[in-house]
N, C-alpha and C positions, 0 to 999 in steps of 0.2 A: 100804162099808166104808172108815174111819177110822181112824188110828194117831196117837197122839199122839209125839212125839220121845219115845228113850228109849235111855239107852246101854246097855241089858240085849241079848238077844240074838243076840250076837255067835258065830258059829262058823268053825275053824278049815279054811278050801276047802284049803289048802296050806301049808305054812311061809311064814309073813311076810304070810298074806293070811286078811286075817278077813272073811267076809260075813254081813250082816242081811239079812232078809227084812220091806223097809218097808213094804208091802202088796200084796193080789193082787186079782183079783177071776176070774172064770171062765173067760178068755182072756188075760190079763198077769198078770204078777208084777214087782214094780220092788223092787230089791235094791239096798244100798248094801257098797261095797267100800272094806277100809280096807288100803292096799299098803304096804309097809315095802318103804323102800330095798334092789337088791341082791335081795329075791324074784323066784322065776320063777314064772310057771302056764305049767305043762307043755305040750306042744303037746297037743292035744284038741280033738275034736267030738261035736257033741249035734243034735241035731234040732230044736231051739226055736231062731229067729230071736232076734236079741240086737243090742239097740241100745244104745249108751251114751255120758256124757259123763263128761266129763274135770274135776273140780269144782278140784281141786289138784292139785300134782305134774307129777313128767313119767315117761311110761311108753313104752317101746317097742314098738308090736302088731305083730304078724305076723299078717295075714290071708290063708292060702290061701301062695301064692307073694310076695304085697307089704307090704313093711316098711314102718310109718310112725311116725315120731317124734310121739308125743300130749305139747299142750299143755294148761295150764286153759284151757276153750270149746272145745276140739276134740269132736266128735263120730265115732261110727260106728257103722254098720247089719253084720250079722253073720248069712249067711245061714244058714238049718240047715244041717246035715252038714257047713259047710266048717272043716279045720282051723284054729285057730287058737293063738297062744299070746303071753306077753306077758313082758317084762322089767321090774321094776319101775327105772329110773334114781333117781327120790329120792321122798320118803316124798310117797302120793299118795293122792286120793280119788276113788272112782269110782261115778256111779251106772247101773247097767244094768236092761232093761226085756226079757223073757221073752217070746216068746209060740211056743206054749200056755208054759200055766203049767207051772214045771218043779216036779215032785211033789219030788223032791231040797230043794227050798230050802223049803218049806213050812213055818211053825211047826211045833215038836213042842207 
């Protein structure tokens, strides 16, 4: 699968958090998140392993009982079924890969 860059396809994952699936295969899905300052991604867990990279901005990422101050160029991996949340410190962009594919993130 190959996708060209597009400004379309964003959906609200939470207030101030927009998500767009970039590309997906049989085992992985890659998504872009645009995060607005002061937005909060509530505490949650899912069965998918989640690997991410912060492109720009700053966030505070809680994974399990550990809090991480995340800056551009930092990356993370959240095992499946581990609770996590995020506070957006300044406008940010993150790229994340999920395995297995998140059915709820597949393009409509």
